[in-house]
GUZANU-850002 format. One record per residue (C-alpha): x, y, z; chain; residue number from 0. Coordinates in Angstrom, 1 decimal, padded with zeros to 4 digits. Example, Ala and Ser with C-alpha at 12.3 -4.5 7.8 and 13.67 -1.06 7.14 Angstrom:
2
+--------+--------+--------+-------+-----+
|     px |     py |     pz | chain |   n |
+--------+--------+--------+-------+-----+
|  012.3 | -004.5 |  007.8 |     A |   0 |
|  013.7 | -001.1 |  007.1 |     A |   1 |
+--------+--------+--------+-------+-----+
This chain:
73
+--------+--------+--------+-------+-----+
|     px |     py |     pz | chain |   n |
+--------+--------+--------+-------+-----+
|  028.9 |  091.5 |  198.2 |     A |   0 |
|  028.8 |  091.4 |  202.0 |     A |   1 |
|  030.9 |  093.6 |  204.2 |     A |   2 |
|  032.3 |  093.8 |  207.8 |     A |   3 |
|  033.1 |  097.3 |  208.8 |     A |   4 |
|  035.4 |  097.9 |  211.8 |     A |   5 |
|  034.8 |  100.2 |  214.7 |     A |   6 |
|  036.5 |  103.3 |  213.1 |     A |   7 |
|  034.0 |  103.5 |  210.3 |     A |   8 |
|  030.4 |  103.4 |  211.6 |     A |   9 |
|  029.2 |  106.1 |  209.2 |     A |  10 |
|  030.4 |  104.1 |  206.2 |     A |  11 |
|  028.5 |  101.0 |  207.5 |     A |  12 |
|  025.3 |  103.1 |  207.8 |     A |  13 |
|  025.7 |  104.5 |  204.4 |     A |  14 |
|  026.3 |  101.1 |  202.8 |     A |  15 |
|  023.2 |  099.7 |  204.6 |     A |  16 |
|  021.1 |  102.7 |  203.3 |     A |  17 |
|  022.3 |  101.8 |  199.8 |     A |  18 |
|  021.1 |  098.2 |  200.2 |     A |  19 |
|  024.4 |  096.5 |  201.0 |     A |  20 |
|  024.7 |  093.9 |  203.7 |     A |  21 |
|  027.2 |  095.7 |  205.9 |     A |  22 |
|  027.8 |  094.6 |  209.4 |     A |  23 |
|  029.3 |  097.1 |  211.8 |     A |  24 |
|  031.7 |  095.5 |  214.3 |     A |  25 |
|  032.3 |  098.1 |  217.1 |     A |  26 |
|  033.9 |  095.9 |  219.7 |     A |  27 |
|  035.5 |  092.9 |  217.9 |     A |  28 |
|  039.2 |  092.0 |  218.1 |     A |  29 |
|  041.1 |  091.8 |  214.8 |     A |  30 |
|  041.5 |  088.0 |  214.8 |     A |  31 |
|  037.8 |  087.4 |  215.5 |     A |  32 |
|  036.9 |  089.9 |  212.8 |     A |  33 |
|  039.1 |  088.0 |  210.3 |     A |  34 |
|  037.6 |  084.7 |  211.4 |     A |  35 |
|  034.1 |  086.1 |  211.0 |     A |  36 |
|  034.9 |  087.5 |  207.6 |     A |  37 |
|  036.2 |  084.0 |  206.5 |     A |  38 |
|  033.2 |  082.2 |  207.9 |     A |  39 |
|  030.6 |  084.6 |  206.4 |     A |  40 |
|  032.6 |  085.4 |  203.2 |     A |  41 |
|  032.5 |  089.1 |  203.9 |     A |  42 |
|  035.0 |  091.8 |  202.7 |     A |  43 |
|  036.6 |  093.8 |  205.5 |     A |  44 |
|  036.5 |  097.6 |  205.4 |     A |  45 |
|  038.9 |  099.3 |  207.8 |     A |  46 |
|  041.4 |  102.1 |  208.4 |     A |  47 |
|  043.5 |  099.7 |  210.5 |     A |  48 |
|  046.6 |  099.0 |  208.4 |     A |  49 |
|  047.6 |  095.9 |  210.5 |     A |  50 |
|  044.1 |  094.4 |  210.2 |     A |  51 |
|  044.1 |  094.9 |  206.4 |     A |  52 |
|  047.6 |  093.3 |  206.1 |     A |  53 |
|  046.5 |  090.3 |  208.1 |     A |  54 |
|  043.3 |  089.9 |  206.0 |     A |  55 |
|  045.2 |  090.1 |  202.8 |     A |  56 |
|  047.7 |  087.5 |  204.0 |     A |  57 |
|  044.7 |  085.1 |  204.4 |     A |  58 |
|  043.3 |  086.1 |  201.0 |     A |  59 |
|  040.4 |  087.9 |  202.5 |     A |  60 |
|  039.0 |  090.7 |  200.3 |     A |  61 |
|  039.6 |  094.0 |  202.1 |     A |  62 |
|  039.3 |  097.8 |  201.5 |     A |  63 |
|  041.8 |  100.0 |  203.3 |     A |  64 |
|  040.4 |  103.5 |  203.9 |     A |  65 |
|  043.3 |  105.9 |  204.0 |     A |  66 |
|  041.5 |  109.3 |  204.0 |     A |  67 |
|  040.1 |  111.1 |  207.0 |     A |  68 |
|  037.1 |  112.6 |  205.2 |     A |  69 |
|  034.6 |  110.2 |  203.6 |     A |  70 |
|  034.3 |  112.4 |  200.5 |     A |  71 |
|  038.1 |  112.1 |  199.9 |     A |  72 |
+--------+--------+--------+-------+-----+
């Protein structure tokens, strides 16, 4: 599985990469461009942004909504 990780979650992107996952960190990409990139590259979106996750799900894009502040939670 391939991932797009939004600007709020740089640590998670690094950890996924260390574990061998293809995780691209998008630090300065607008939501609509991130969704488009996700569709084109068939990547799941990982984000804390509730609106971004809702938009992705409406377009049948696999997404993971991170709701906790601490990574361990």
